[in-house]
VOTOR-965351 format. One record per residue (C-alpha): residue number from 1; x, y, z. Coordinates in steps of 0.001 Angstrom, whole numbers, padded with zeros to 6 digits. Example, Ala and Ser with C-alpha at 12.3 -4.5 7.8 and 13.67 -1.06 7.14 Angstrom:
REC num      xx      yy      zz
REC   1  012300 -004500  007800
REC   2  013670 -001060  007140
This chain:
REC num      xx      yy      zz
REC   1  075443  028129  127310
REC   2  074844  030600  124511
REC   3  078470  031096  123427
REC   4  079811  027590  123959
REC   5  082748  026986  121614
REC   6  082928  030632  120527
REC   7  085918  032972  120679
REC   8  085538  036723  121089
REC   9  087589  039864  121596
REC  10  086348  042645  123861
REC  11  087939  046098  123858
REC  12  087830  048444  126812
REC  13  087593  045378  129032
REC  14  089439  046753  132050
REC  15  086326  048379  133473
REC  16  082683  049273  133021
REC  17  080734  047856  130104
REC  18  083806  046174  128624
REC  19  084633  044282  131811
REC  20  080998  043247  132282
REC  21  080838  042086  128660
REC  22  084000  039989  128850
REC  23  082762  038307  132025
REC  24  079307  037693  130515
REC  25  080824  036149  127381
REC  26  082977  033786  129444
REC  27  080060  032864  131701
REC  28  078171  031765  128570
REC  29  081026  029551  127378
REC  30  083183  031829  125218
REC  31  086930  032154  125337
REC  32  087817  035817  125376
REC  33  090617  038105  124304
REC  34  090362  040671  127104
REC  35  091871  043871  125753
REC  36  092433  047377  127025
REC  37  095041  050113  126772
REC  38  095343  049562  130543
REC  39  097021  046148  130631
REC  40  096818  045840  134419
REC  41  093072  046372  134217
REC  42  092749  043803  131435
REC  43  094745  041352  133530
REC  44  092429  041919  136496
REC  45  089377  041185  134349
REC  46  091074  038108  132904
REC  47  091912  036902  136416
REC  48  088234  037159  137331
REC  49  087423  034933  134341
REC  50  090189  032347  134564
REC  51  091713  030155  131866
REC  52  089118  031162  129271
REC  53  090618  034668  129113
REC  54  093708  036084  127433
REC  55  094645  039587  128638
REC  56  096165  041837  125987
REC  57  097179  045478  125796
REC  58  095391  047133  122881
REC  59  095448  050783  121876
REC  60  092443  050832  119561
REC  61  093829  053812  117640
REC  62  096948  051842  116610
REC  63  096517  049959  113333
REC  64  099498  047681  114016
REC  65  098063  046720  117398
REC  66  094894  045633  115625
REC  67  096938  043068  113722
REC  68  098556  041779  116898
REC  69  095512  041334  119167
REC  70  093500  039074  116836
REC  71  096652  037109  115984
REC  72  097359  036511  119669
REC  73  093740  035537  120339
REC  74  093661  033140  117391
REC  75  097047  031751  118405
REC  76  095714  030959  121868
REC  77  092161  029846  121070
REC  78  092309  028755  117411
REC  79  089823  031133  115779
REC  80  087770  034289  116171
REC  81  083973  034519  116032
REC  82  083031  037911  117427
REC  83  084262  041340  118453
REC  84  082742  043748  120962
REC  85  084087  047247  120315
REC  86  083449  048810  123711
REC  87  086434  051129  124260
REC  88  085434  054765  124260
REC  89  086123  058183  125747
REC  90  084148  061380  126124
REC  91  084758  065056  126792
REC  92  082078  067693  127363
REC  93  081802  070739  125159
REC  94  079355  072561  122919
REC  95  080383  073289  119350
REC  96  081930  076558  120555
REC  97  083638  075066  123616
REC  98  085027  071990  121890
REC  99  088818  071923  121524
REC 100  090581  070355  118573
REC 101  092537  068177  121020
REC 102  089378  066696  122507
REC 103  087778  066369  119060
REC 104  090742  064448  117673
REC 105  090923  062136  120698
REC 106  087232  061254  120554
REC 107  087281  060645  116811
REC 108  090458  058551  117139
REC 109  089189  056285  119925
REC 110  085442  056220  119356
REC 111  085326  056092  115564
REC 112  088720  055273  114040
REC 113  089266  052592  116681
REC 114  085939  051000  115800
REC 115  086740  051119  112081
REC 116  090116  049447  112618
REC 117  088479  046839  114835
REC 118  085862  046033  112212
REC 119  088532  045567  109546
REC 120  090656  043350  111786
REC 121  087703  041259  112949
REC 122  086375  040664  109439
REC 123  089807  039449  108347
REC 124  090333  037198  111364
REC 125  086828  035721  111412
REC 126  086950  035034  107674
REC 127  090428  033511  107763
REC 128  089788  031228  110747
REC 129  086340  029898  109866
REC 130  084558  031797  112596
REC 131  080909  032779  112641
REC 132  079427  035524  114774
REC 133  079040  039263  115047
REC 134  080728  042602  115478
REC 135  079010  044731  118108
REC 136  079959  048401  118211
REC 137  078983  050338  121310
REC 138  077630  053717  120273
REC 139  075336  055785  122512
REC 140  072029  057597  122575
REC 141  074321  060461  121561
REC 142  074867  058553  118328
REC 143  071162  058856  117507
REC 144  070244  062380  118641
REC 145  072052  065670  119087
REC 146  073033  066884  122550
REC 147  074247  070462  122616
REC 148  076910  070162  125308
REC 149  078660  067033  123963
REC 150  078962  067947  120288
REC 151  082158  066043  119575
REC 152  080983  062940  121408
REC 153  077761  062985  119374
REC 154  079751  063247  116156
REC 155  082011  060328  117045
REC 156  079166  058073  118174
REC 157  076959  059043  115240
REC 158  079754  057857  112997
REC 159  079725  054505  114782
REC 160  075996  054189  114077
REC 161  076248  054591  110314
REC 162  079584  052772  110035
REC 163  077931  049749  111655
REC 164  075190  049804  109024
REC 165  077805  049912  106257
REC 166  079709  047002  107799
REC 167  076492  044995  108126
REC 168  075666  045575  104464
REC 169  079189  044677  103340
REC 170  079218  041402  105253
REC 171  075735  040485  104024
REC 172  076544  041297  100401
REC 173  079784  039304  100598
REC 174  077875  036423  102226
REC 175  080222  036495  105203
REC 176  078947  034790  108370
REC 177  079352  038058  110260
REC 178  076622  040373  111507
REC 179  077192  043940  112702
REC 180  075092  045747  115280
REC 181  075419  049087  117047
REC 182  074344  049254  120694
REC 183  073067  052536  122126
REC 184  073066  052858  125918
REC 185  071540  055608  127985
REC 186  073630  056916  130888
REC 187  075643  054102  132467
REC 188  076950  054126  136031
REC 189  080565  053357  135238
REC 190  084038  054821  135511
REC 191  083388  056878  132364
REC 192  081240  059199  134495
REC 193  084053  059838  136984
REC 194  085409  063044  135360
REC 195  081928  064579  135315
REC 196  081260  063464  138888
REC 197  084581  064933  140008
REC 198  083742  068249  138347
REC 199  080305  068364  139967
REC 200  081585  067155  143328
REC 201  078527  065048  144171
REC 202  078241  061739  142316
REC 203  074980  060733  143979
REC 204  073302  063989  142970
REC 205  074621  063619  139433
REC 206  073251  060064  139145
REC 207  069896  061174  140549
REC 208  069708  063986  138011
REC 209  070452  061613  135151
REC 210  067885  059122  136446
REC 211  065187  061788  136273
REC 212  065741  061959  132503
REC 213  065049  058228  132091
REC 214  061346  057253  132216
REC 215  062189  053973  133978
REC 216  063636  056032  136820
REC 217  067226  054826  136872
REC 218  070336  054866  134744
REC 219  071838  051681  133371
REC 220  074389  049408  134989
REC 221  077251  047890  132972
REC 222  075556  044486  133220
REC 223  072440  045887  131526
REC 224  074474  046767  128459
REC 225  076587  043602  128592
REC 226  073404  041525  128447
REC 227  072357  043294  125248
REC 228  075789  042782  123694
REC 229  075685  039111  124686
REC 230  072339  038707  122939
REC 231  073625  040493  119832
REC 232  076582  038126  119363
REC 233  074598  034979  120166
REC 234  072849  032716  117671
REC 235  069552  033947  119125
REC 236  070155  037162  117163
REC 237  070845  035380  113867
REC 238  068819  037893  111819
REC 239  069857  040999  113733
REC 240  072277  043037  111637
REC 241  072536  046682  110664
REC 242  069915  047869  113131
REC 243  070554  049898  116284
REC 244  069915  048119  119579
REC 245  068730  050830  121962
REC 246  069055  050283  125728
REC 247  067581  053463  127163
REC 248  064766  052794  129626
REC 249  062261  054353  127175
REC 250  064222  057609  126998
REC 251  063779  058013  123234
REC 252  060228  056656  123146
REC 253  058711  060115  123507
REC 254  057887  062719  126142
REC 255  057308  061192  129565
REC 256  054259  062348  131530
REC 257  056604  062786  134478
REC 258  058226  065621  132529
REC 259  055012  067196  131213
REC 260  052769  067310  134282
REC 261  052297  070645  135950
């Protein structure tokens, strides 16, 4: 098992990519701090895992909470090796439609929460003799501009370059910690629910998204969890500071399916 003897924290673990990641980590031998602002959801994920999981409520925007979650995880399992920063939110809006309320929420959760998590993980891993990685879930929107999700792009773009800075810091300090940003295409998860509700036809929405992906489908949470699992494992020992793109060839270039006719 690839994470035998390792201890990790996963944020946003009540659903979607976070839940799939926590379960994948445990399946590969890790003990997991299963965190989410939705404690009941975290508890449900932990119940699916069993004794190797510790459910915790964590508001990623709360600096004090970022002291408590690693402390509780270390208190239960003895150390910390890795962190998967998965928690995130998104609101649609072009630069002219974007509200300051939505901007502030996305920056707080998607970027400030990741920054606080990186700080807390570096401290806990260093202090407990751990060895592993910090994986920050960004997005394709963290690599390219998309006109109708301007604030989301800004928050996820910050995650991309912050991850590079964290990777450099840990390498320069000779800390046994790597940092990687992961960039999914569209993922069929609960995060799409508000958009699906607005459109009124989830199947049509998914089909439309799939047409934008050369491989012909959007991702499942397990697709992204598998990439995160690889990134924290010893198999990725030299992977740090580089984006890990999981997009079904979406950014590879124009697809002939879109250019014919």
